[in-house]
N, C-alpha and C positions, 0 to 999 in steps of 0.2 A: 495723216488725215487730209482729205481733199480741202483745198482752199475754196474761197468763194467762187473764184473762177472755175475751179475744178468741179464744184457742185453744179455750177451752171452748165458746164460741158456734159456732166453725167446725166442731168435731167434732159438736156437736148438729145443725148444719145438714146435714152429710153423712148422719148417721143418719136425720134426718127425711126427706131426699130419697130415700134408699134404701128406707126402710120405706114411704113414700107411693107410690113407684113399684111396689114389689113387690106391695103389697096394694091398689093402686088407690085410695088415699085422697088425693084431690086437695087437700083442705085442708092435710093434713100436708105434701104436696109443696110447696105454695105457701109455707107457713111456713118450711120448710127453705131454699127458694130465697131468700126475703127475708132470712133470717139470714145466708146466705152473701154476698149483695150488701152487707149492712151492714158485714160484716168487710172486704170488698174495698174499699169506699168509705172506710172508716176508715183503711186502710193508705195509700190514694192521697192522702187529705187530709194525713196526717202527712208523707208523702214529698214532696209537691208544695209544701206551704206551710211550709217550714222557716224558723225564725226567723233573721233577719239581724241578730243582736245582736252588738255588739263589747263585750268585757269587759276593762277595764284594772284591774290589781291593784297596790296599793302596800302594802308591809310595812314597818313602822317600830316600833322602830329597826331598822337593818340588821343588827345583831348583838344577840341576846338573851342574858340571863344566867339561869342556873338559879334558879328561885324568882320571877323576874319574869314579867310578861305583856306581850306585844306586841300590836299591833293591825293588822288587815288591812282596808284600805279598798278598796271596789269601785265602779267607775263602769260602769253598763250603758247602752249607747247603741244606739238603733235606727238602723242605717244603710241600712235598706231604704226603698223608695218607698211602702210601704203600712203600715198598722197591724200591729204584730207580735202574734202570738198569746200567750196566757198560757203561761208556761213555769215550770219549777222549775230553779233554779240549785243545783248540787251541787259542793262543793269539798272534797276530802279534806284533812285536817290530820294529818300523820303517818300512822301505820298503824292507829290505834285509834279515830279519830273523824273527823267531817266536818261541814261547815257546809252547811245547806240553807235556801235562800231562795226564796220564791214571787214571781215578777216578773209584775205585772199587764201588761195590754196597753199598748203604747207607740206613740204616733203617729210618723210619719216624722220623724226628726231629734231626737226627744225622748230624754232620758236620765234615769236615776235613780241615786242614790247609796245604798250600803249598807255595812255593816262589821260586824266581830265581833272579839272578843279572843282571843288565842292564848296559853295558859299554857305556860311553858317548864319542864318537869318534870325533864329530864335533859339533860346536855351531849351534843353531837353535831350532826348535821345534820337539821333538821326540813324535810320536804318538804311544800309547800303546793300543792295542785292535782294534776293539771290540772283546770281548771274545765269542767264539762260542763253543757249545757242539755238538759233533758228535756222533750219535747213530747208531749202526749197529745190524742187527739180528745175530743169532748164526752162520748161514751159510755164512754170508757176501754177501747175495744177494740183500739187500736193505739197504739204509742209509738215515739219515736225519740230518739236522743241525738246531740248535736253538741259537739265539743271547741271551746270558745271561747277559752281561754287555756292555754298550756303551764304546766308545773309550775315552781315557784320553790323554790330551796334557801335556807334561813335557818340561819346558824350560831348554835348555842346554846353560849355560852362557860361554863366552870365558874363556880361560885359563888366570890366573892372576899371576903376579910376584910381590912380595912385594919389594918396594923400600923405603929407608929411606928419610924423608924430611930433607932439609938442616938445619944446625945449624949455627948461626951467627959466622963468623970468621973461619969456617972450610971449606976447599975446595975452588975451584974457585967461586962457587955460594955463599957460606957462607961469603967469604970476600967481595964479591960484595954487598951482602945484608947488612953487617955491615956498609960499607961505605955509602950505601943508607940511612940507618936508621939515621946515624949521620948527614947526609946532609939535610934530609927532616924533621928532628925533630919529628920522630915517637916515641912515648913512653912518660914516665913520665918526667916532667921538673926536671933537675938536677942542672944546673948552667948557667951562661952566659960566652961567649967567643968571641974573635974577629972574625969578618967576614972574610972568605977566599973565593976566586973565586970558584964557583960551588955550594955554599950554596943556598938553596931555599929562594927566597925573602920573602916568608910568614913566615920564621923562624926568621926574623930580629925583634929585640926588639926595637921599635922606641923610646920609652920613655927613655930607658937606653942609646941608641945611641945619643939622644939629649944632654945628660949630659957628653958625652965623645967625644974625637977627632976622634975616629974610630967607625965604625958600630959594633954593638953588636948583636949576634944571640943567641937564646936559645939552650942550650945543654941539650939533653934528654938522659935518660937511654934507651939503645937500647933494643927493644923487638924482639922476634923471629917472624918467619912467622906465620901469623894467618889465611890466606885464600888461596885458590887455585882454579883457574878456568881452567878446562880442555876443550879445543876446538878441536874437531875431524873434520877434513876435509873429507867429504864423497862425494865430487863432483865427478861425474862419469869421467870427463876429467882428474882427478888426478890419476885415476887408469885404464889405457887403457886395452883392452882385452889382457890377458896374452899370451905370445908365448912359455913359458916354466914354469916349476914348481917354479922357483925363482921369476918370475914376478907375478905368481898367489898368492904368499905369501905377496905381498906388502900391500894389503888392510887388510888381516888377521892380519898381524903384527900391523897395525895401530889400529885395534879394540882391540887386546890384550894389547897393551901399554896404550891406553886410559882407559881401564878398570883397569889396574894395577895402574895408577897414581891416578884415582878417589878413588879407594878402599884404597890405601895406605894413601892418604891425609886425608880421613875421619877417618881412624883408628888412625892417628897421632893427631886427635883432631882439624884439620883445618876446617874452614867453607868452604865447597866444593860446586862447581857449575859445571855442565856438559852441554856443548853446542855443537850442531852439526846441519847440514842442515836439512831442513824440519821443521823449527820452533820448534826444540826440545831444550828447555832451562830448565834444572832441577835444582831446588834449595831446600833449606829447609832440614829437617831431612831425614836420610836414602837415601841421594842422590845416594850413591854407589850402593845400592840394586836396585833402580829404573833404574840406568844407565845400570847395568848388564842385566836387563830384556829387555831394549831397544836394547842393543848391541847384544843380542842373535839372534835377527831377522834382524839386520841392514844390508843393502846392499848399494852399491854405488848409489847415488841419487842426490838430489838438492844441490846447493852450499850454503854456509853460507852467510846470510845477515850481515850487520854491527851489531856487538855484542853490545847489550845495556850496558851502563856504569854500572860497579859494584858498588853498594851502600855501600859495606863493608868498614871497617876501618882497619888500621894497614898494615904491610907489606904483600904483596901477590905475588903469582906466577901466570902467565898466560902461560900455557903449550899448545902449538899448535902442534898437531900431523897431519902431512901431508906427501905426498910422496917426495916432494923436495922443496927447497927454492924458486923455480920459480913459485910456485902456488899462486894464489890470497889470499888464506887463510892465508898464512904467510906474504905476503906483506901488506895487509890491516890492520893487527893488529899492524903494526908499527906506526899507527896514534893515538895510545892510548895516552891520555894526563894526565893520573893518574900517578904522579911521584912515588907513593908507590908500583906500580906493576912492576914486573920484567918479561920480556918476554923470554921464553925458546922455542926453536924450536926442534922438534924431527922428523927426516926425515927417513921414512921407505924404501925409494927407494935409488937411488944413484944420486948425483948431487950437491956436494958442501956443504959449511957450512953456507950459508945464510948471510955471512958477519958479523957474530957475534961469540964471543967465547962462548956464552951461548947457544950452540946447541949440539945436540946428533945425532950421526950416528947410526941409527937403522936398517941398512940393514940386520942385523941378531939380534936375541934376545940376543945372547951373547955380541954382540957389544953394544946393548942398556944397558945391565947391567953394563958393564965395564965403559962406558962413563958417565952414570948417577952417578955412584959411584965417578968418578973423579970430576964431578961437585959438588956433595954434600959433598965430603970428607968422604964418608962412605964405602970405598972399602971393599968388602967381607961381607957385611951385608945383602945381599938380599937372599931370599929363596922363595920357592913356597908357594902360599896362597891357601886356600879354599875360596869359595864364602862367601859373607856376610850371606847368608842363612844357611850355615853349620857351621858358626863360633861359 
C-alpha cells in the first residue's frame, strides 16, 4: 500500500495529468505520468519482494515479578533463496510501548540475534507481540507489513516479601504456639504430668489416672509449625470502589501479602495450602508457584464458602488476609474446631484488631513487615523475594 508520501505523490500525479491534458502542457502531463508510474512500481516492488524472514522469540524468565525486569531474545533468520531487503521489526510490549529494530539485509540462510529488556510494572498478563516486519521501497512511496511471529502472553506475578515462620517460644506467636503444643499434646510422647485447667481432654491418660488420685495427661515434646493455610478474601464488598490512591491499594496489598505468606511458608518447608473465593483451593506440591499464577490475574469477585477442614497433622497456622475484621471471611473462620490450628488475621484496610492479639495491621507494607516480625519474634529478618519460578 502507498505510504502517506506515496498518496501525496499519487494525488499530485493525477492533478498534473489532468491539468497537463486540459491545458495542453505536455511537460506537465509527462511529469504526472512519471510520478504515477513511480508510485505503481513502488507498490509492485513491495508486494513482489516480501521478506522471507523467520523470527523466533524467547522470553525469560517464564514468569516475571512486579518490580523486576525480564528479557526478550529474538533470532531473525532469512529462509529465502535470495538476499532479504532491509526491514523494520516492530514488537508491541503490552499496550503502552513497543520495541523497534532495524534489520539490515541478510543473505540466504543468514541470521542475526537481537534482544531487549521488559520491565514488569504491574501484576497481570503482559502480551508481547505479534511481531511484524515493515518493508518500504527506497523512495518511501509504498510499504507493507508481514506478521512474523504471533503474540506471547507472560504472567507477571505480584511482588512478594519474605517473612520468617514463627519458632516455638519466640515472639508473641511463638509463645502462643509453645503453650498450644503443650496443651494439645502435639508431638512425641515424653512423660506424664498432672492435669491443669485448659488441657485438652484427649490428652488425658485414663489408665494412669485410674491408678492415681489426680488426672494425668500425656506430656509431649513440642514440635514446630508444620502446616500453613493462607485464606485470601477476594469478596468484592470487602474492597469497595477506591476514592483515592490509598484505597486502591487495599486489594493489591492483600494480593501481595497472600503471595508472600504462601511463598515463605513453602520455602520454610511447611505443608502449604492456598484458598480464596471462586472455589480456588490449592494443595500439594508447588502450591506457591500455582498460587502466584492465580494471583497474577486475580480480581475482586465471589466470597469464600466455608473452608473444608484441613486433614493435616501437627501445629498449623490459618492466615486470613482481608480488608478489616468486620468482614465475614474473618468472622466465619472463628468457627474452626481444630485445636492445633492458630488463626492469624491480616487486615489491609483500617478498622481495628479483630479482638485478638494475633492480628496484623497491614495498612502499609512497612506496617505488615513490622507487625509480622513482632508476632513471629523475627524482627529485621525480612527481605525481598523473587518468584518461585526465578528462584
